[in-house]
C-alpha positions as a Markdown table, in Angstrom:
| # | Residue | x | y | z |
|---|---|---|---|---|
| 1 | Met | -17.7 | 13.8 | -5.3 |
| 2 | Ala | -17.7 | 10.3 | -3.9 |
| 3 | Thr | -16.4 | 9.7 | -0.4 |
| 4 | Pro | -13.5 | 7.2 | 0.1 |
| 5 | Val | -16.2 | 4.7 | 1.4 |
| 6 | Asp | -18.3 | 5.2 | -1.7 |
| 7 | Ala | -15.2 | 4.6 | -3.9 |
| 8 | Tyr | -14.3 | 1.5 | -2.0 |
| 9 | Leu | -17.9 | 0.1 | -2.1 |
| 10 | Gln | -18.1 | 0.8 | -5.9 |
| 11 | Glu | -14.8 | -0.9 | -6.6 |
| 12 | Cys | -15.9 | -3.9 | -4.5 |
| 13 | Gln | -19.0 | -4.1 | -6.7 |
| 14 | Asn | -16.9 | -3.8 | -9.8 |
| 15 | Leu | -14.6 | -6.6 | -8.6 |
| 16 | Leu | -17.5 | -8.8 | -7.5 |
| 17 | Ile | -16.2 | -9.1 | -4.0 |
| 18 | Pro | -18.0 | -8.4 | -0.7 |
| 19 | Pro | -16.9 | -5.2 | 1.1 |
| 20 | Leu | -15.1 | -5.9 | 4.4 |
| 21 | Pro | -16.9 | -4.2 | 7.4 |
| 22 | Tyr | -13.6 | -3.5 | 9.1 |
| 23 | Leu | -12.3 | -1.6 | 6.0 |
| 24 | Gln | -15.6 | 0.3 | 5.7 |
| 25 | Lys | -15.5 | 1.4 | 9.3 |
| 26 | Leu | -11.8 | 2.4 | 9.0 |
| 27 | Leu | -12.5 | 4.5 | 5.9 |
| 28 | Gln | -15.5 | 6.2 | 7.6 |
| 29 | Ser | -13.3 | 7.3 | 10.5 |
| 30 | His | -11.1 | 9.5 | 8.3 |
| 31 | Val | -7.9 | 8.1 | 9.8 |
| 32 | Thr | -4.5 | 9.2 | 8.4 |
| 33 | Glu | -2.7 | 6.1 | 9.7 |
| 34 | Leu | -4.1 | 2.8 | 8.3 |
| 35 | Asn | -3.0 | -0.2 | 10.3 |
| 36 | Leu | -4.1 | -3.4 | 8.7 |
| 37 | Thr | -1.7 | -5.7 | 10.4 |
| 38 | Gly | -2.8 | -9.3 | 10.0 |
| 39 | Ile | -6.2 | -8.6 | 8.5 |
| 40 | Tyr | -5.3 | -10.6 | 5.4 |
| 41 | Ile | -7.2 | -8.4 | 2.8 |
| 42 | Gly | -5.6 | -10.0 | -0.2 |
| 43 | Asp | -5.1 | -8.5 | -3.7 |
| 44 | Lys | -8.7 | -7.8 | -4.7 |
| 45 | Gln | -9.5 | -6.0 | -1.4 |
| 46 | Ala | -6.3 | -4.1 | -1.8 |
| 47 | Ile | -7.3 | -3.0 | -5.2 |
| 48 | Ala | -10.7 | -1.8 | -3.9 |
| 49 | Leu | -9.0 | -0.1 | -1.0 |
| 50 | Ser | -6.6 | 1.7 | -3.3 |
| 51 | Thr | -9.5 | 3.5 | -4.9 |
| 52 | Ala | -10.4 | 5.0 | -1.5 |
| 53 | Leu | -6.8 | 5.8 | -0.7 |
| 54 | Lys | -6.6 | 8.1 | -3.8 |
| 55 | Gln | -9.1 | 10.4 | -2.0 |
| 56 | Met | -7.5 | 10.3 | 1.4 |
| 57 | Arg | -4.4 | 11.9 | 3.1 |
| 58 | Val | -2.7 | 8.8 | 4.5 |
| 59 | Thr | 0.6 | 9.3 | 6.3 |
| 60 | Lys | 1.2 | 5.7 | 7.4 |
| 61 | Phe | 0.1 | 2.5 | 5.5 |
| 62 | Ile | 0.9 | -0.5 | 7.7 |
| 63 | Ala | -0.1 | -3.8 | 6.2 |
| 64 | Pro | 2.0 | -6.8 | 7.3 |
| 65 | Leu | 0.5 | -10.2 | 6.9 |
| 66 | Asn | -2.2 | -9.2 | 4.5 |
| 67 | Gly | -1.8 | -11.8 | 1.7 |
| 68 | Leu | -0.7 | -9.0 | -0.7 |
| 69 | Met | 0.8 | -10.2 | -4.0 |
| 70 | Asn | 1.9 | -8.2 | -7.1 |
| 71 | Ser | -1.4 | -6.7 | -8.2 |
| 72 | Gly | -2.4 | -5.6 | -4.7 |
| 73 | Val | 1.0 | -4.1 | -3.9 |
| 74 | Arg | 1.2 | -2.2 | -7.2 |
| 75 | Ser | -2.3 | -0.9 | -6.8 |
| 76 | Ile | -1.6 | 0.3 | -3.2 |
| 77 | Leu | 1.7 | 1.9 | -4.3 |
| 78 | Leu | 0.1 | 3.8 | -7.1 |
| 79 | Ser | -2.6 | 5.2 | -4.8 |
| 80 | Leu | 0.0 | 6.4 | -2.3 |
| 81 | Glu | 2.7 | 7.8 | -4.7 |
| 82 | Ser | 3.3 | 11.5 | -4.4 |
| 83 | Arg | 0.5 | 11.9 | -1.8 |
| 84 | Gly | 2.4 | 12.7 | 1.4 |
| 85 | Ile | 2.9 | 9.1 | 2.7 |
| 86 | Glu | 5.6 | 8.9 | 5.3 |
| 87 | Leu | 5.7 | 5.1 | 6.1 |
| 88 | Ile | 4.8 | 2.1 | 4.0 |
| 89 | Asp | 5.0 | -1.3 | 5.7 |
| 90 | Leu | 4.5 | -4.3 | 3.4 |
| 91 | Ser | 6.3 | -6.8 | 5.6 |
| 92 | Arg | 5.4 | -10.5 | 5.5 |
| 93 | Asn | 3.5 | -10.3 | 2.2 |
| 94 | Asp | 4.1 | -12.5 | -0.8 |
| 95 | Phe | 4.9 | -10.1 | -3.7 |
| 96 | Ala | 7.6 | -10.8 | -6.3 |
| 97 | Pro | 10.9 | -9.0 | -6.6 |
| 98 | Ser | 9.5 | -7.2 | -9.7 |
| 99 | Cys | 7.5 | -5.0 | -7.3 |
| 100 | Val | 10.8 | -3.5 | -6.0 |
| 101 | Lys | 11.0 | -1.2 | -9.0 |
| 102 | Asp | 7.5 | 0.1 | -8.1 |
| 103 | Ile | 8.6 | 0.6 | -4.5 |
| 104 | Cys | 11.7 | 2.5 | -5.7 |
| 105 | Arg | 9.6 | 4.7 | -8.0 |
| 106 | Val | 7.3 | 5.7 | -5.1 |
| 107 | Ile | 10.4 | 6.5 | -2.9 |
| 108 | Val | 11.9 | 8.7 | -5.6 |
| 109 | Asn | 8.6 | 10.5 | -6.3 |
| 110 | Thr | 7.4 | 10.9 | -2.7 |
| 111 | Leu | 9.7 | 13.2 | -0.8 |
| 112 | Glu | 7.8 | 12.8 | 2.5 |
| 113 | Leu | 8.4 | 9.0 | 2.5 |
| 114 | Gln | 10.8 | 8.2 | 5.2 |
| 115 | Glu | 10.6 | 4.5 | 5.6 |
| 116 | Val | 9.6 | 1.4 | 3.6 |
| 117 | Lys | 9.5 | -1.9 | 5.5 |
| 118 | Val | 9.7 | -5.2 | 3.6 |
| 119 | Val | 10.7 | -7.5 | 6.5 |
| 120 | Met | 10.3 | -11.3 | 5.9 |
| 121 | Cys | 8.9 | -11.0 | 2.4 |
| 122 | Ser | 9.6 | -14.5 | 1.2 |
| 123 | His | 10.6 | -13.6 | -2.4 |
| 124 | Leu | 12.9 | -10.7 | -1.6 |
| 125 | Lys | 16.6 | -11.2 | -1.3 |
| 126 | Pro | 19.2 | -8.9 | 0.2 |
| 127 | Glu | 19.9 | -7.3 | -3.2 |
| 128 | His | 16.3 | -6.3 | -3.5 |
| 129 | Val | 16.3 | -4.6 | -0.1 |
| 130 | Arg | 19.6 | -2.9 | -1.2 |
| 131 | Lys | 17.8 | -1.4 | -4.2 |
| 132 | Ile | 15.1 | 0.0 | -1.9 |
| 133 | Gln | 17.8 | 1.6 | 0.3 |
| 134 | Glu | 19.6 | 2.9 | -2.8 |
| 135 | Ala | 16.4 | 4.6 | -3.9 |
| 136 | Phe | 16.3 | 6.7 | -0.7 |
| 137 | Ile | 20.0 | 7.6 | -1.3 |
| 138 | Lys | 19.3 | 8.5 | -4.9 |
| 139 | Arg | 16.4 | 10.7 | -3.9 |
| 140 | Ser | 18.4 | 12.6 | -1.3 |
| 141 | Lys | 21.1 | 13.7 | -3.9 |
């Protein structure tokens, strides 16, 4: 079975992007808390990273200021859903309100998830944040 690093490197090759040494090192260290604050990985690196995340037990995914848009956010969310994640921080990224339904799905399907942060996401309005809060309430019923 391929390691998370192998999965990441293979997906980078598939996407025709260079692997980021920082991500490689992070994946090799077998961390359970990924803090990518301000690294600016962007969507393609997020997609490559998500292949590694599917093979890992990550409890905290912290990625403010990473240039994540719709495809990157959706890929990351799919890889974390129902896998024991406790915190997802997507603050200060540039994804569209359409991703809120994906965030809500992950909340409903991941009982361990305690917090989702979407602070200063330029396209999200208060009603989008309310939908995220309501997903936590719906799950607890």
